[in-house]
Structure formats: structure tokens, C-alpha cells
N, C-alpha and C positions, 0 to 999 in steps of 0.2 A: 466446451465453451458455449455458454448461454449468449445467444444473439437475437435482437430482436429488430425488425425492420419495419418503419412505418413509411406509408406513401399517401399524399393526398393529392390525386390528379384532378379533383373536381376543379371548375371554374367558378371563382369567387364572384367575378362580374357576369351576371347572365347577358348583359346587353355589350356587346362586343362594340368597342370603338373602331371608327373608320380612320384610316391614315389620311392625312392632308395630301395635296396633290404631290409634294416632294416628300412625303412620309415614308419612313422604314418600318418595317418589321422585325422587331428584335427579339431572340431569345436571351432574357438576361440570367445569366448563371452565376450564384454566389454562394457563400456558405453561412450567412446569417451571423456573422460575427458582431461582436459589440464595440469594436474599436474604431480608428479612424477610416478604415476601408469600408464599414457598414456606414458609416456618416457620408462619405464620399458618394457611396451607391445611392443612397436615399436623395442627394441633391442632384446628382447626374439624371438618374431616373425621372424625378420631378420636373427638370428642365426639359428633357427630351420630350415628356409627355406633353407638356404645354406648348411644344413647337410641332405637334401634331404626329408624332411617331407612336406606333403601337408597340406595347413591350409586354410579354408573357414572362412572368418570373419562376425562375427554377431555383429552389434552395435545395443544394446538394451538401451533405455534411455526414461524416463520421462523430457522432456525439450529437446532442441536443442543440439546436439553433436557438440563437437569442432572437425569437420573432417579434417580440415587443419592443426591441431597441431600434429606433429608426424605421417602422415598419413601410414596405413600399406599396401596400395592397391598395392604397387610396389611387396610385398612379398607374396601375397595372390592369391589363384586360383580363388575366387569369394567373393563376397561381399553381404551382406544382411542388411539393414537399418529398423528397427522398433523404431518409436518415437511416443510418446503421448504427445500433448501440455500440458506444465506446466501452471495450473490456475493462474490467477492474480485478486486478490480482491483488490479494491481501495476505499472499503468503509471507512467512518468515523462515529463514532470514531475507533481508531486503535483497539481496544479490540473486538468489533463486526466484524472488517475484519478479525481480526486473527481467530475467531470461525467459521464464515462463510466460510473462506479459509479452515479451518481443513475439513470441510465436503466435500467441492470441492475436497481436495487433496484426501480424503479417496476414493471418486467416481472415481477420475482419476487414483489410484493405483489399484483399482478393474479392471478397464477397461485394464490397462496394465498388470495385472496378465493373463487377457484373452488372450492378444497378445503372451505372454510368453507360455502359453499352445499351442496355435498354432504353435509358433516357436518350442516347444519342439517335437510336432507331425512331423514337417517337418525335424529336425534333426534326430529323430529316422528312418526316411526313407532313410536317408543318409548312406554312406558308411564309415563313421567315427568310429576310435578305440576308441576314447574317447572325452568328452567335456571339456574343459578349461573355467573356469568361474572367471573373475577378481571380487574382492570384496573389496570395500572401504565402511567402515561402516557408517551409515546405508544404504545398497545398495537396488537398486531395483531389480537386476538380480539374486541374489544368490539362491532364491526361485526356480529357473528354475532347481537346482539339483534334487530337490524332484519331478519333474515332468517327469524324464527321467529314462528310464532302461538301457541305455548306461552308462559304467562308467564316472563318472564326478570327475574334477580335479579343486578344488577352491583354487586360490593363492590370500591371504589375504594380500592387501597391507597397509591396517589400520583396526584394529580390533573393536575398538570401536570408536564412533564419539563425545567424550567429548571435544577434542580440538576444535571442531566448534561451542561449545557452550560456550567456555571462553568469559567472558566479564568483566575481572576484571579491565581493564585499565579503563573505564569510571566512574566507582564507587570508586576508589581507593582515599582514603584522604578525600571522601565526606561523609556528613552527609545528607542522603537523608529522607525527611519527611516520615512518614509510609502511608500516602494515596498514594503517589508515588509510594513507595515500593508495596504496595498492587496492585496498578494497573498494575505495571510492571510483578508482579508475575501472575496476570490472562491473561495478554497478553501471557506471556511465557509458559503458562500451555498448551495453544492450541499446539504450536509446540512440546512441550514434549510429549504430547499424541501421535500425529502423530509419532514422532520418536520411541517410545516405541513399537507402531505398526509394524513398519518396524523392529525393533530389534528383536521382535518375530520372524518375517517372516525369519530374517538372520538365526536366532538360528536353524529353521526348515531345512532351505538350507545347512546350514553348517552340521549338523548331518546327513543329507542323502547323503553327498559326499562320494566318495570313498576314496579320499585323500584331505587332506587340508595341503596347504604349506603356511608358513609365511616367512617375510624378516628378522627376528631377533629374537634372543632369548626373548627379551622385548615383542614382539608380540606373541610369542608363549606361554608365561606364561599369558599375557592377554587374549589370546584366550581361555585358559581352565578357567581363573577366570570369564571371561563373559560369556562365551558360553557353558562351560563345554565340550568342544571339544579338542581331541587330534589333533596336527599338527606337521608337520616336517619343519626345517629351511632350507629355500633355498635363500641365501642371494642375493642381487642385486650385478651388476657389473659395470665396467665402459669400455668405449672403450679408452683404453690408445693410439691408434692412432689418435683418433679425439682430446680427451683432453690431450695436452702434453706442455711441456714448449716451448715457443717461443723465449726466450731470450731477452724480451723485459725491459727496465728498471723499476725497482720498484718505485711505486708512493707512497705519503703519503695518501693513501686511504684505505678504509675500504669496503669491497663489502659484501652485505646481500641480497641475491638471493632468490627467492621465491614469491609466491603471496602475493598481499598487504592484508593480513587479520591480525588480532590481534593474533591468534596461531603462526605465524611467528615471533614475537616480534620484527619487524624491529625498534620499537621505542627505544627498548633497546639499539641498537647499536647506535643510536642517542644521548642517554642519556649518555652512555660510551664515546662517542667523546666529548661530553659537558663538561665532566669533567677533560678533559687535557687541559694545558696552552693553551691560542689562538694563540700564537706564533708559537706551534708544533701540533695544530689541525688537524687531517686528515680530508678530506672530506669524506662523505658517499655516496655510490652508492647502490640503490636498483635497481635491474635488476628483472623484473617480466615478465611473459608469458602473463599478461593480458593486454588488450588494454583498453583504457578509457571509451569507449561504453560498454565493457563486464567486469568491474571489480567487483568483489563480494561485497566490502565494501569500498564504496566512502568516507564515513564518517572517516573511519581509516587513508584512504590516506590524506584528508585534515588534520586531527590531527598529520600526521608526518610532513607534510609541515609547520605546524604553531609552532609544537614543535622545529623543527630545528632553524626557524626564532629566536625563543625566546632565545634560547640556544647559538646563533651565529654560527651554525654549517651549512657548506656548504653541501646541499643536491641534488643529482642528481637522478632522477627516469628514468631508460632505461626501456621502454617497448617494448616486444617482440623482444629482440635482436636475431639476427641470431646466429647459433651455432659458426660462426668465430668470431663475435662480443663477445660472451661469453666466448670464449677460451680467447680471447685479455683481457677482464677485469679480469678473473681469474689471468692472469700471470702478470698483472700490479699492482695488489693489494698488499699492505703490508701483510693483511691476509683475509681471510674469515671469518666472524663473524658468526657463526651458532649457535642460542639459542632458537630456536623454543620450544613451549610447547609439552612436552612429543612425541617428533616424533618417529614414527614407526621405521624409518631407516634413510632416508634422502641422496639422490642422491647427492645433493649440496656438502657435505663432500668428497664424493670420487672423484667428478669432480674437486674439487680444488686441492685434493693432487696429482691427476693424472698429473696437470698442475705445480707441484712442488710449490704449494702455501700452507703454514701452515694454519690451521684451530684453531679457537678459538671456542671451541665448549662447550655446557652446558653438565655438567655431569649428564645426565638424559635420559631415553628412550634409542631408539637404537643407538643415537649419539656416547654414550661411547663403543660400539662396534666396531665402525669403526674408530674413532679418538683415538689414541693411545698416552698417555701423555709422551712428551719427544720424540717421535719418528715421528709423523706425525701432531702434534699439540699441543695446550695446552687446557687442560679441566679445566672449572671453575664452580663454583656455581653460580647460577641465581642471577644476581645483577650489577648495572651498575659499581660499585668501582671495583669489581673482573675483570669485563671485561675490564675496562679502565687500570687496572694495569697489564693484559696481553699485551695489546696493546702498553703500555709504554714499556713494556719489551723488545718486538720486534722491537720498534722504536730505542731504546737505544742500540740494540746489532744486528746490520745487520749480523755478522757471525752467530748468533743463527739461525736468519730468514733463512739465507741460506742453514744452515745445516738441520734445520727441514723440508725445502722445498724439498730437495734433498733425504732425508730419508723417506719422505712421498711417493714420486714417485716410489722410490724402493718398498715400501711396497706395493702399491696398483698393480705394476707389477707383483708381486710374487704370489697374490692369488685372487684378487679382480677384475677380468675380467669377461665380459659376457660369454666367452667361459666357464670359471669354473663354473658360473650360471647355463648354460644349461647341461653342464655336470651332476651336481648335480639334475637337473631338469628331464632330462632323466632317471637317474638311480630311481629316486623316482618313476617316473610315471610307468616305466616297471615294477618294483616291485609290484607295485598295481594292475596294469593290470594283472600280473601272478597271484596275489592272488585271484583277481575276478574270472579269467578262472578256477583256482583250485577249488574254491567254486561252480562255474557251473557246473563241471564235477563231483563233490562229488553229488550235486543235482540231476543231471541226472542219476546217479548210484542208488540212493535211488529210483527214479520214476520207473526205469526199474525193 
């Protein structure tokens, strides 16, 4: 197995920042992903830095990180990068490739754990008050908390990885011959074995953490059910200065932001648009942070294009929009349709509401905690007829669309900001550190 490791321990900022009077020194560990977890890390680090905390960034990942997507370097004192190359098996038949790939990934994971141990030793030698670890299940880096003596705070962006295993669209409505079903199960078993291994390591790391934070009450419940771990809710926020109404004319357009993967259910938005009369049918815009060369599911993207063509729905795929372009899309949309499978939270809903755009959201997961029926949008059960009915309601009542948009903006400004998120984060962390210090003092007294 060919494997390459790269590590960049050099300091990017030569002049070290000094913490404020109450400032903390934080080792911020994340995987450098391109999704909502990276956006949350960017906003949280930016706000913590502005408050006088000193942060060193550790990018720890199997595979290449997305370092240009919401980079943290402007707000951190130092950066370190530890990456292990992701193995690729191109053998045929696919079942052979899947199982040989399992062995390769297991060896790679073991090598990465070795790099985590070395990183933990470096962190222990640092002057950090605590270590922050991002968790998107199944994670590669959460076991780091079990290797540390310093207090660790795990922020779980996604507790379980079941959404990534969803594959209902391809088989829906089909009768699959049993040999093909058996072959599919044989291939899937390799990935499931690897996921279970990583999941067990996740549990070990989560239970070793000083504090576990989650982004919603839905995630808190899932954390306990899946990992038997207590956690506290520290919800995401939104930058109301960045995401704000622009006064642009509203267009007959439905916006569906997010990565082009089946878990985001972009096809449900196309199906809903296809249910509306052709003369009044809105176009669908999918805004994604993925490039064509680095998209996770090209087959699903092709499916969206073919589905839109069959239904006579105008589809536009906007890749890697700038922040300004994304805000403009939010503001011009009739509605943002956000119906992912069991989304733990979803920044998309907050960003849309901050722009004064109502959200048509699915009544499940963390979406039902941010989208308030009749206040910031419309909650529906999953299904294209229900989504289509909500779209038709907004198209037929511009005053309702305007009223929902205004109240949505007011709603997020009152309590869904990143400032409020960091207020909560600081409070939870300081309480956890005080508890750890108290336990340490009591232990010292017993030893004496």
C-alpha cells in the first residue's frame, strides 16, 4: 500500500498574539472539511479571536483537507497540518476492491492514529488551557481526546453517519433481482465494517472528553442514544451583517443549497417544482460548495440533471458561489427549500432567514428547531406534493411571503447570532474547566 504523510508544523504567524486578561489558549483541532462544520469553525474561531482568546489550528485528516474553504489562518496564532493519504483501490470486480480497500483503510487508520498520538504529545507540551475537537461522525480525530491529559471539548456537528449511508433513491420503486441484492450487500458490508470500527473509536473519544457540545436538541438525544454520552446544546448562529436583505426583486426561483449528495434531497425540490403547472413553474437553483472535480457523488448530480429534463424543470447548478453571490441568491429566491434527511441542524435555514427569505423546511431533525411554522417559514412532511403545496401557497400570496421573510429576519437577529453561540460556548467551557480544576485540587489534597 502506497501511503504518504505530510506535516506542516511551522508557524504561519511569526508574531504570537497575547491573550486578553480573561483570554484562553486553545488548540483547535478539525478535519478541514468543506461543509457546515467548517463554516461553523470559521465563525467560532473568528469570534473567539476577536474576544482575545489565542488559538492554534491543527488540521488532522485522512485525505486532503479543503484548506481554501473558510480558512482560519487569519484568526489563529499558528497552524499545523497532519494528513495521511487516502488509499484508492481500482481492482475489479468491485467486491474484491471493496474488501481489499477495507484492509488498506484499516492500515491507514492505524497509521493516522499514530500521528494523532504524536500530535497529542505536542499539544501536551504546549501552553493550552484546553483542546477543542470537531466531530462529524464517523470521525478520524475524536479519539485524540482519549490521548490527552489536558481538558478536551468535543463539538459534535453530526452525531451519527446514517445520512451518508442513505441510498433510497436508486432502489425506490425497483424490483432488484436477489443475486444483485446479495452482491450489493457483500460490497456494502466492507464499508459498514469500517464505519463500525470508526464508530467505536468515536465512542471512546467522546466518553473521554471533559465536555461534549452539540448543535441541537435532536443531536443531544442522538448523542445519548448512539454513544451513551451526555452533552450540552450550543447552537449555531449566523452573521446577520453578512447575510441580510438586499432589496432585490423576488424571482420565481427555488433555492436548494448544499453539497450534491442524496442526503441533501435536492431531487425532492425538483420533483415538487415538476408538480406545479408548467406556466407557473419556478426554476430550481442548487448552490453547492463542490467543484466538478471534487464532487462527492457525480452519479447523483447526473440524476438531478436527467430528472429535471424529464419533468421540464429548469435547473441551474451554481458551484462554489462567493459569499456575496450566495446572499444574492438567498434574497432573490421565492423560498429556500431545505428538506435534507435528518439534518442535525443546518446553517442554510439561518442564512436564508437572515436574508429575509422564508424557508420551506422538513419537519424532522434539527430543522424543526430553527424553522418556526408561520414565523420564519413553513414546515412540511417529506414528500413532493407537500413541498409543492407550500411553494404554491407562497407564489399565490406575495404578502405572506413578505411577512414571513420580515419575521424570519427579526427572529434570527433576536437570538441566533454567532455572538450568542460564543457566549454559550464560553460559559460551558469555563464551567467545565472549573470543574476539572476542582477535581484536580481535591485529588492533590488526597495525595498530600
